[in-house]
FILUM-490987 format. One line per 8 residues: number of its first residue (from 0); their letters; for each residue x, y, z of C-alpha. Coordinates in steps of 0.05 Angstrom, whole numbers, always signed. Example, Ala and Ser with C-alpha at 12.3 -4.5 7.8 and 13.67 -1.06 7.14 Angstrom:
! FILUM-490987
0	AS	+246,-90,+156 ~ +273,-21,+143
! end
This chain:
! FILUM-490987
0	XXXXXXXX	+2483,+2462,+2195 ~ +2423,+2438,+2158 ~ +2361,+2481,+2163 ~ +2290,+2462,+2155 ~ +2267,+2485,+2087 ~ +2194,+2484,+2107 ~ +2151,+2470,+2166 ~ +2149,+2396,+2187
8	XXXXXXXX	+2087,+2361,+2165 ~ +2063,+2309,+2214 ~ +2027,+2247,+2194 ~ +1988,+2214,+2250 ~ +1965,+2146,+2230 ~ +1909,+2126,+2278 ~ +1944,+2157,+2337 ~ +1920,+2136,+2405
16	XXXXXXXX	+1947,+2136,+2476 ~ +1950,+2077,+2522 ~ +1938,+2084,+2596 ~ +2004,+2086,+2634 ~ +2029,+2062,+2700 ~ +2056,+2115,+2749 ~ +2123,+2142,+2723 ~ +2108,+2114,+2654
24	XXXXXXXX	+2103,+2151,+2589 ~ +2048,+2147,+2537 ~ +2062,+2124,+2467 ~ +2031,+2116,+2399 ~ +2014,+2047,+2375 ~ +2021,+2068,+2302 ~ +2078,+2106,+2268 ~ +2085,+2181,+2281
32	XXXXXXXX	+2128,+2204,+2222 ~ +2144,+2272,+2194 ~ +2165,+2295,+2126 ~ +2219,+2348,+2131 ~ +2253,+2387,+2076 ~ +2328,+2402,+2083 ~ +2366,+2451,+2039 ~ +2432,+2435,+2005
40	XXXXXXXX	+2499,+2447,+2039 ~ +2534,+2455,+1973 ~ +2520,+2457,+1898 ~ +2577,+2443,+1850 ~ +2575,+2453,+1775 ~ +2603,+2393,+1738 ~ +2590,+2417,+1667 ~ +2539,+2455,+1626
48	XXXXXXXX	+2471,+2443,+1657 ~ +2503,+2390,+1702 ~ +2504,+2399,+1778 ~ +2519,+2359,+1840 ~ +2476,+2377,+1901 ~ +2503,+2355,+1967 ~ +2453,+2355,+2025 ~ +2508,+2340,+2077
56	XXXXXXXX	+2475,+2279,+2107 ~ +2438,+2220,+2081 ~ +2364,+2212,+2096 ~ +2309,+2166,+2070 ~ +2265,+2205,+2022 ~ +2267,+2237,+1954 ~ +2283,+2305,+1923 ~ +2235,+2363,+1913
64	XXXXXXXX	+2253,+2412,+1856 ~ +2222,+2479,+1842 ~ +2239,+2530,+1789 ~ +2220,+2603,+1778 ~ +2227,+2591,+1701 ~ +2194,+2540,+1657 ~ +2237,+2484,+1629 ~ +2202,+2441,+1578
72	XXXXXXXX	+2259,+2393,+1567 ~ +2266,+2334,+1615 ~ +2320,+2329,+1670 ~ +2359,+2268,+1686 ~ +2365,+2262,+1761 ~ +2412,+2215,+1800 ~ +2405,+2201,+1875 ~ +2458,+2165,+1915
80	XXXXXXXX	+2495,+2153,+1981 ~ +2565,+2151,+1954 ~ +2612,+2191,+1911 ~ +2665,+2167,+1862 ~ +2712,+2216,+1831 ~ +2667,+2275,+1847 ~ +2604,+2245,+1819 ~ +2550,+2199,+1847
88	XXXXXXXX	+2576,+2127,+1844 ~ +2527,+2092,+1797 ~ +2555,+2023,+1815 ~ +2568,+2032,+1889 ~ +2567,+1957,+1905 ~ +2531,+1918,+1960 ~ +2466,+1951,+1982 ~ +2493,+2021,+1978
96	XXXXXXXX	+2438,+2058,+1943 ~ +2436,+2092,+1875 ~ +2378,+2108,+1829 ~ +2368,+2146,+1764 ~ +2301,+2182,+1749 ~ +2272,+2229,+1697 ~ +2236,+2293,+1711 ~ +2194,+2309,+1650
104	XXXXXXXX	+2194,+2385,+1657 ~ +2195,+2442,+1707 ~ +2136,+2491,+1710 ~ +2149,+2557,+1741 ~ +2123,+2562,+1812 ~ +2106,+2487,+1819 ~ +2145,+2438,+1860 ~ +2160,+2369,+1830
112	XXXXXXXX	+2181,+2307,+1869 ~ +2230,+2260,+1837 ~ +2191,+2195,+1826 ~ +2229,+2134,+1850 ~ +2223,+2061,+1831 ~ +2207,+2013,+1889 ~ +2262,+1964,+1908 ~ +2238,+1892,+1896
120	XXXXXXXX	+2265,+1865,+1961 ~ +2248,+1918,+2011 ~ +2176,+1923,+1987 ~ +2161,+1849,+1993 ~ +2102,+1829,+2040 ~ +2152,+1815,+2098 ~ +2178,+1886,+2096 ~ +2149,+1941,+2137
128	XXXXXXXX	+2106,+1982,+2090 ~ +2115,+2056,+2079 ~ +2049,+2094,+2079 ~ +2022,+2112,+2010 ~ +2018,+2184,+2032 ~ +2093,+2185,+2036 ~ +2108,+2147,+1972 ~ +2173,+2111,+1949
136	XXXXXXXX	+2234,+2132,+1987 ~ +2308,+2114,+1988 ~ +2369,+2134,+2028 ~ +2412,+2186,+1995 ~ +2459,+2245,+2009 ~ +2472,+2268,+1938 ~ +2429,+2291,+1879 ~ +2461,+2299,+1811
144	XXXXXXXX	+2423,+2337,+1756 ~ +2436,+2335,+1681 ~ +2407,+2378,+1626 ~ +2385,+2436,+1669 ~ +2368,+2490,+1617 ~ +2349,+2546,+1665 ~ +2398,+2585,+1710 ~ +2415,+2546,+1774
152	XXXXXXXX	+2398,+2609,+1814 ~ +2326,+2601,+1793 ~ +2320,+2530,+1819 ~ +2313,+2505,+1890 ~ +2328,+2434,+1913 ~ +2303,+2403,+1977 ~ +2318,+2336,+2008 ~ +2247,+2311,+2025
160	XXXXXXXX	+2265,+2267,+2085 ~ +2220,+2220,+2125 ~ +2235,+2204,+2197 ~ +2204,+2204,+2266 ~ +2185,+2269,+2302 ~ +2256,+2269,+2328 ~ +2276,+2322,+2379 ~ +2346,+2344,+2361
168	XXXXXXXX	+2354,+2383,+2426 ~ +2337,+2324,+2472 ~ +2408,+2301,+2476 ~ +2479,+2320,+2463 ~ +2550,+2298,+2478 ~ +2617,+2332,+2472 ~ +2686,+2316,+2500 ~ +2758,+2333,+2495
176	XXXXXXXX	+2764,+2274,+2445 ~ +2743,+2302,+2378 ~ +2741,+2232,+2346 ~ +2692,+2208,+2398 ~ +2650,+2269,+2386 ~ +2646,+2255,+2311 ~ +2629,+2183,+2324 ~ +2573,+2203,+2372
184	XXXXXXXX	+2546,+2250,+2320 ~ +2549,+2196,+2267 ~ +2509,+2148,+2310 ~ +2459,+2201,+2333 ~ +2443,+2219,+2259 ~ +2436,+2144,+2244 ~ +2383,+2137,+2297 ~ +2344,+2196,+2272
192	XXXXXXXX	+2348,+2177,+2197 ~ +2331,+2103,+2205 ~ +2266,+2116,+2240 ~ +2234,+2126,+2171 ~ +2191,+2061,+2176 ~ +2162,+2074,+2245 ~ +2195,+2010,+2268 ~ +2267,+1990,+2281
200	XXXXXXXX	+2286,+1957,+2216 ~ +2351,+1928,+2190 ~ +2368,+1985,+2143 ~ +2345,+1990,+2070 ~ +2359,+1923,+2041 ~ +2301,+1884,+2073 ~ +2265,+1937,+2118 ~ +2249,+1880,+2167
208	XXXXXXXX	+2257,+1884,+2242 ~ +2308,+1834,+2273 ~ +2312,+1828,+2349 ~ +2387,+1839,+2356 ~ +2387,+1899,+2309 ~ +2327,+1927,+2347 ~ +2361,+1919,+2415 ~ +2420,+1963,+2398
216	XXXXXXXX	+2375,+2011,+2360 ~ +2329,+2015,+2420 ~ +2385,+2030,+2471 ~ +2414,+2082,+2426 ~ +2346,+2114,+2411 ~ +2334,+2119,+2486 ~ +2400,+2156,+2493 ~ +2381,+2213,+2447
224	XXXXXXXX	+2305,+2220,+2441 ~ +2245,+2213,+2489 ~ +2202,+2175,+2438 ~ +2190,+2107,+2470 ~ +2134,+2087,+2424 ~ +2177,+2061,+2369 ~ +2211,+2011,+2416 ~ +2143,+1988,+2444
232	XXXXXXXX	+2115,+1980,+2374 ~ +2175,+1941,+2348 ~ +2178,+1896,+2410 ~ +2106,+1876,+2402 ~ +2119,+1862,+2329 ~ +2169,+1808,+2350 ~ +2118,+1769,+2389 ~ +2083,+1750,+2324
240	XXXXXXXX	+2143,+1755,+2279 ~ +2204,+1722,+2310 ~ +2267,+1711,+2269 ~ +2309,+1647,+2262 ~ +2375,+1658,+2302 ~ +2376,+1626,+2372 ~ +2409,+1688,+2402 ~ +2360,+1735,+2366
248	XXXXXXXX	+2301,+1699,+2401 ~ +2339,+1709,+2467 ~ +2340,+1784,+2454 ~ +2264,+1788,+2461 ~ +2264,+1788,+2538 ~ +2320,+1838,+2537 ~ +2280,+1885,+2491 ~ +2218,+1883,+2537
256	XXXXXXXX	+2259,+1890,+2601 ~ +2295,+1953,+2575 ~ +2228,+1983,+2554 ~ +2203,+1972,+2626 ~ +2265,+2000,+2658 ~ +2266,+2064,+2616 ~ +2191,+2078,+2617 ~ +2165,+2046,+2681
264	XXXXXXXX	+2106,+2017,+2640 ~ +2087,+1946,+2662 ~ +2032,+1937,+2610 ~ +2073,+1902,+2557 ~ +2105,+1855,+2609 ~ +2037,+1838,+2636 ~ +2007,+1827,+2566 ~ +2064,+1784,+2540
272	XXXXXXXX	+2092,+1751,+2603 ~ +2076,+1680,+2579 ~ +2106,+1695,+2511 ~ +2170,+1720,+2544 ~ +2174,+1656,+2586 ~ +2174,+1615,+2522 ~ +2226,+1661,+2489 ~ +2276,+1646,+2543
280	XXXXXXXX	+2281,+1576,+2511 ~ +2279,+1546,+2580 ~ +2238,+1487,+2552 ~ +2302,+1465,+2515 ~ +2343,+1458,+2580 ~ +2382,+1395,+2590 ~ +2388,+1361,+2657 ~ +2450,+1403,+2673
288	XXXXXXXX	+2410,+1467,+2659 ~ +2443,+1488,+2594 ~ +2406,+1494,+2528 ~ +2420,+1475,+2457 ~ +2386,+1492,+2391 ~ +2400,+1420,+2370 ~ +2349,+1394,+2422 ~ +2297,+1347,+2395
296	XXXXXXXX	+2247,+1389,+2435 ~ +2258,+1445,+2386 ~ +2204,+1414,+2343 ~ +2146,+1438,+2301 ~ +2102,+1447,+2360 ~ +2152,+1488,+2400 ~ +2167,+1531,+2339 ~ +2093,+1547,+2333
304	XXXXXXXX	+2094,+1564,+2408 ~ +2153,+1611,+2394 ~ +2110,+1647,+2341 ~ +2135,+1618,+2277 ~ +2083,+1610,+2223 ~ +2126,+1560,+2186 ~ +2142,+1502,+2232 ~ +2199,+1483,+2184
312	XXXXXXXX	+2239,+1546,+2203 ~ +2310,+1526,+2216 ~ +2326,+1558,+2284 ~ +2401,+1557,+2293 ~ +2458,+1592,+2329 ~ +2487,+1654,+2296 ~ +2541,+1677,+2346 ~ +2557,+1736,+2298
320	XXXXXXXX	+2546,+1757,+2226 ~ +2569,+1746,+2173 ~ +2595,+1676,+2181 ~ +2656,+1648,+2148 ~ +2672,+1649,+2075 ~ +2657,+1575,+2068 ~ +2587,+1586,+2095 ~ +2570,+1649,+2052
328	XXXXXXXX	+2606,+1638,+1987 ~ +2627,+1711,+1991 ~ +2699,+1729,+1982 ~ +2711,+1759,+2051 ~ +2770,+1800,+2077 ~ +2771,+1754,+2137 ~ +2759,+1682,+2116 ~ +2728,+1665,+2184
336	XXXXXXXX	+2677,+1721,+2178 ~ +2661,+1758,+2242 ~ +2659,+1698,+2288 ~ +2733,+1698,+2307 ~ +2740,+1625,+2286 ~ +2683,+1603,+2332 ~ +2672,+1527,+2334 ~ +2601,+1523,+2306
344	XXXXXXXX	+2601,+1446,+2310 ~ +2590,+1446,+2385 ~ +2521,+1423,+2409 ~ +2522,+1466,+2473 ~ +2544,+1536,+2453 ~ +2575,+1584,+2504 ~ +2548,+1647,+2471 ~ +2478,+1619,+2469
352	XXXXXXXX	+2480,+1598,+2541 ~ +2508,+1666,+2563 ~ +2447,+1697,+2532 ~ +2403,+1643,+2565 ~ +2432,+1660,+2633 ~ +2418,+1733,+2622 ~ +2346,+1718,+2602 ~ +2335,+1678,+2666
360	XXXXXXXX	+2363,+1734,+2709 ~ +2319,+1786,+2675 ~ +2257,+1741,+2680 ~ +2270,+1734,+2753 ~ +2267,+1811,+2760 ~ +2207,+1816,+2714 ~ +2169,+1763,+2754 ~ +2184,+1800,+2818
368	XXXXXXXX	+2158,+1866,+2789 ~ +2095,+1831,+2767 ~ +2083,+1799,+2836 ~ +2097,+1729,+2814 ~ +2142,+1710,+2872 ~ +2144,+1634,+2857 ~ +2165,+1648,+2785 ~ +2218,+1697,+2808
376	XXXXXXXX	+2248,+1645,+2854 ~ +2246,+1593,+2799 ~ +2281,+1636,+2747 ~ +2333,+1659,+2797 ~ +2349,+1587,+2816 ~ +2355,+1566,+2744 ~ +2401,+1626,+2731 ~ +2445,+1605,+2789
384	XXXXXXXX	+2449,+1535,+2763 ~ +2467,+1557,+2691 ~ +2519,+1604,+2718 ~ +2552,+1551,+2759 ~ +2550,+1500,+2701 ~ +2579,+1550,+2650 ~ +2637,+1564,+2698 ~ +2647,+1491,+2713
392	XXXXXXXX	+2641,+1461,+2643 ~ +2656,+1517,+2594 ~ +2715,+1551,+2628 ~ +2785,+1525,+2616 ~ +2823,+1535,+2682 ~ +2891,+1523,+2651 ~ +2884,+1580,+2600 ~ +2838,+1623,+2642
400	XXXXXXXX	+2787,+1631,+2585 ~ +2719,+1606,+2564 ~ +2718,+1557,+2505 ~ +2665,+1560,+2450 ~ +2623,+1504,+2477 ~ +2618,+1437,+2510 ~ +2675,+1393,+2483 ~ +2708,+1452,+2446
408	XXXXXXXX	+2782,+1471,+2453 ~ +2778,+1535,+2413 ~ +2768,+1600,+2452 ~ +2739,+1660,+2415 ~ +2729,+1732,+2432 ~ +2655,+1720,+2432 ~ +2657,+1662,+2482 ~ +2691,+1709,+2530
416	XXXXXXXX	+2659,+1778,+2518 ~ +2589,+1754,+2527 ~ +2601,+1722,+2596 ~ +2638,+1786,+2615 ~ +2580,+1830,+2591 ~ +2528,+1790,+2628 ~ +2564,+1785,+2694 ~ +2580,+1712,+2689
424	XXXXXXXX	+2655,+1717,+2702 ~ +2675,+1706,+2775 ~ +2723,+1759,+2802 ~ +2780,+1710,+2806 ~ +2776,+1699,+2730 ~ +2765,+1769,+2706 ~ +2839,+1786,+2698 ~ +2852,+1727,+2651
432	XXXXXXXX	+2789,+1736,+2612 ~ +2802,+1810,+2601 ~ +2873,+1796,+2582 ~ +2851,+1746,+2530 ~ +2798,+1794,+2503 ~ +2852,+1848,+2494 ~ +2892,+1801,+2448 ~ +2834,+1796,+2400
440	XXXXXXXX	+2822,+1868,+2383 ~ +2758,+1881,+2346 ~ +2749,+1809,+2322 ~ +2674,+1815,+2319 ~ +2621,+1852,+2278 ~ +2591,+1920,+2292 ~ +2536,+1882,+2327 ~ +2584,+1842,+2370
448	XXXXXXXX	+2620,+1907,+2389 ~ +2560,+1924,+2432 ~ +2575,+1867,+2479 ~ +2651,+1874,+2474 ~ +2646,+1947,+2498 ~ +2594,+1931,+2552 ~ +2638,+1874,+2577 ~ +2699,+1920,+2583
456	XXXXXXXX	+2661,+1973,+2621 ~ +2632,+1918,+2667 ~ +2704,+1898,+2682 ~ +2723,+1971,+2693 ~ +2769,+1973,+2633 ~ +2745,+2039,+2602 ~ +2812,+2059,+2573 ~ +2813,+2000,+2526
464	XXXXXXXX	+2739,+2008,+2509 ~ +2751,+2080,+2491 ~ +2812,+2061,+2450 ~ +2768,+2013,+2410 ~ +2713,+2065,+2400 ~ +2762,+2119,+2376 ~ +2808,+2075,+2333 ~ +2828,+2113,+2270
472	XXXXXXXX	+2882,+2070,+2237 ~ +2842,+2007,+2225 ~ +2785,+1997,+2178 ~ +2750,+1957,+2232 ~ +2728,+2021,+2265 ~ +2672,+2073,+2267 ~ +2722,+2124,+2242 ~ +2728,+2083,+2177
480	XXXXXXXX	+2654,+2092,+2166 ~ +2664,+2168,+2169 ~ +2728,+2164,+2126 ~ +2696,+2127,+2070 ~ +2641,+2179,+2064 ~ +2580,+2151,+2101 ~ +2537,+2194,+2146 ~ +2503,+2135,+2179
488	XXXXXXXX	+2534,+2074,+2210 ~ +2548,+2015,+2164 ~ +2521,+1944,+2169 ~ +2593,+1920,+2172 ~ +2661,+1952,+2187 ~ +2674,+1957,+2112 ~ +2645,+1930,+2049 ~ +2702,+1879,+2044
496	XXXXXXXX	+2677,+1848,+2108 ~ +2605,+1839,+2082 ~ +2596,+1847,+2007 ~ +2522,+1861,+2008 ~ +2526,+1910,+2067 ~ +2488,+1975,+2070 ~ +2506,+2046,+2092 ~ +2445,+2057,+2137
504	XXXXXXXX	+2445,+2005,+2192 ~ +2429,+2026,+2264 ~ +2458,+1963,+2294 ~ +2524,+1997,+2284 ~ +2509,+2051,+2335 ~ +2538,+2016,+2397 ~ +2585,+2076,+2414 ~ +2522,+2122,+2423
512	XXXXXXXX	+2488,+2081,+2477 ~ +2554,+2059,+2507 ~ +2577,+2130,+2514 ~ +2514,+2148,+2554 ~ +2502,+2082,+2591 ~ +2575,+2063,+2606 ~ +2625,+2118,+2593 ~ +2581,+2168,+2630
520	XXXXXXXX	+2547,+2110,+2666 ~ +2476,+2138,+2664 ~ +2424,+2083,+2672 ~ +2356,+2076,+2707 ~ +2365,+2048,+2778 ~ +2290,+2037,+2783 ~ +2237,+2028,+2730 ~ +2219,+2093,+2696
528	XXXXXXXX	+2279,+2131,+2721 ~ +2248,+2146,+2790 ~ +2322,+2137,+2812 ~ +2382,+2141,+2767 ~ +2450,+2111,+2775 ~ +2509,+2151,+2750 ~ +2573,+2110,+2747 ~ +2622,+2150,+2702
536	XXXXXXXX	+2683,+2114,+2674 ~ +2711,+2171,+2633 ~ +2777,+2137,+2613 ~ +2822,+2199,+2619 ~ +2779,+2248,+2582 ~ +2799,+2319,+2603 ~ +2727,+2345,+2597 ~ +2658,+2322,+2573
544	XXXXXXXX	+2586,+2345,+2573 ~ +2524,+2302,+2562 ~ +2449,+2309,+2559 ~ +2403,+2251,+2555 ~ +2327,+2245,+2561 ~ +2284,+2208,+2612 ~ +2208,+2206,+2622 ~ +2216,+2259,+2677
552	XXXXXXXX	+2259,+2307,+2635 ~ +2332,+2310,+2614 ~ +2393,+2293,+2655 ~ +2449,+2342,+2642 ~ +2520,+2330,+2666 ~ +2589,+2357,+2656 ~ +2660,+2339,+2678 ~ +2727,+2374,+2679
560	XXXXXXXX	+2795,+2364,+2708 ~ +2823,+2421,+2747 ~ +2888,+2427,+2789 ~ +2890,+2356,+2817 ~ +2816,+2349,+2824 ~ +2756,+2329,+2783 ~ +2692,+2370,+2779 ~ +2625,+2338,+2762
568	XXXXXXXX	+2560,+2375,+2756 ~ +2498,+2330,+2749 ~ +2430,+2362,+2741 ~ +2371,+2315,+2752 ~ +2300,+2334,+2732 ~ +2243,+2340,+2783 ~ +2217,+2275,+2816 ~ +2283,+2241,+2807
576	XXXXXXXX	+2337,+2222,+2857 ~ +2399,+2179,+2846 ~ +2466,+2151,+2865 ~ +2534,+2175,+2841 ~ +2585,+2116,+2839 ~ +2660,+2123,+2829 ~ +2707,+2067,+2807 ~ +2768,+2110,+2823
584	XXXXXXXX	+2779,+2165,+2872 ~ +2733,+2191,+2928 ~ +2680,+2244,+2931 ~ +2709,+2304,+2969 ~ +2648,+2348,+2971 ~ +2576,+2353,+2946 ~ +2545,+2421,+2936 ~ +2600,+2451,+2979
592	XXXXXXXX	+2586,+2404,+3038 ~ +2640,+2353,+3058 ~ +2627,+2283,+3032 ~ +2667,+2220,+3030 ~ +2666,+2152,+3000 ~ +2656,+2124,+2930 ~ +2579,+2133,+2930 ~ +2537,+2193,+2945
600	XXXXXXXX	+2463,+2207,+2939 ~ +2439,+2254,+2884 ~ +2379,+2300,+2891 ~ +2333,+2332,+2839 ~ +2365,+2395,+2814 ~ +2439,+2412,+2809 ~ +2491,+2367,+2842 ~ +2562,+2394,+2843
608	XXXXX	+2614,+2344,+2863 ~ +2688,+2350,+2875 ~ +2728,+2285,+2868 ~ +2800,+2274,+2890 ~ +2842,+2216,+2867
! end
């Protein structure tokens, strides 16, 4: 285990607290970052005066070196994320990081920080700036030192890491599936390490927030830490800084809605309600209720209304990323990219309209919470219309699948997993849609996997979802990220699927939030977790334990199979009640008292449930 080398130093940049609604949590409007020093896990001698220092996990930062003996000669220091033949890979490819630096000398008793060169791209004006007090940082796990003239025993190395004031003890997960445990840990570390900018950014290549990246990052952060300020800060950033993909714009309402559900704080919904109405893209609706990014109403005036400074911004559908080889010029392992052959020529796009439906449904709920009854009814009516038209015009009855868009004949994974994830699929069509999805495997990106997994749990298909999460034989898997040596989730399944990918991208952490929100089924039933819903779909796991934070305190739960019965223990914090929901079996007893049915009420404190199949 890594140990703190010195006390955490906290930087508070203009910290202040906003007034909160009941059951809400306070948050900082500016980054609350710490600088922590971690000691090496292993030091290997490669030659005379030549050492490889392995810190065990990658963080954003630099290296601090201290010596008990003077060395007047300069050191050559290499930092990197990846090894090649036992040394740091100096040409790692893509956006995997490597840098060489010189340390002029070591003076006994003094600590020297390795001085890094800023990256041209991620320090442009569009990038989130790193405070001057922190300095230039990069992601790295390894430090290689050449020309060390003093005994290695007299030198100390520390990984000077920058991240949020992350509470490691706020959450945990373990289970009888050791692969799933490793993947959870990979994702949890990714969330901690990628908080270095104080906002949810897209990794190290650009250091820019993108709505879809931030949404997965937000849900995963909620699962493991009780810092809600970073999500709020990032969400407000998007109001003035939208990005170009149609579906990314449609993530804005989703981001704000989840903030409200997890914190109970209405303030950002009140403040940005009119902005969120615009971000639904409802002004692009056709007479049949569906929307298209090819609408003439998506003009300069509407783009300014959306928040774009440049009215010439080309807002267009993305479906998934990267697109096909013909669109990127990259030599890709899959010529079609991550879109599963999606027909991008369609004017009315199924994926876009699935997101649009979800936006309308969420806005109906938001309007209701804000006391805007007329708007709530209007949004609900529009959602009903869109749902009906999608199922009428975009569903192929003969094949039992959704096609990619109006007039399309091609049916992709994406055109089916998004309607499934957002509750658009009527019960009579679920079997054929799920059957089709199972033929496609992981024919989507690490981003798309969020919705593939959500859709499967929505359809109560946890076994297949768990199979995808714990896949070990395909390179289109989280296990592959571990196998190739990364300690954070990748931007893509493998470098061959996105040649400029990075090794520090939190949009790859879907298994983390899915494990908590869907496998264990722990979600807020009311805003701010006044009530919780626990709907476990544990997919044959023999045992599992979980802890996840809420504004009221942690929820701690365990499960084990025992002699034909299943034992659940769910401990809720004070001021919280909830509902336990089963998809299979019936509750036999609760806290020793007879109970029956598939739903039982949970109280604050310990709830012990016996379930019989």
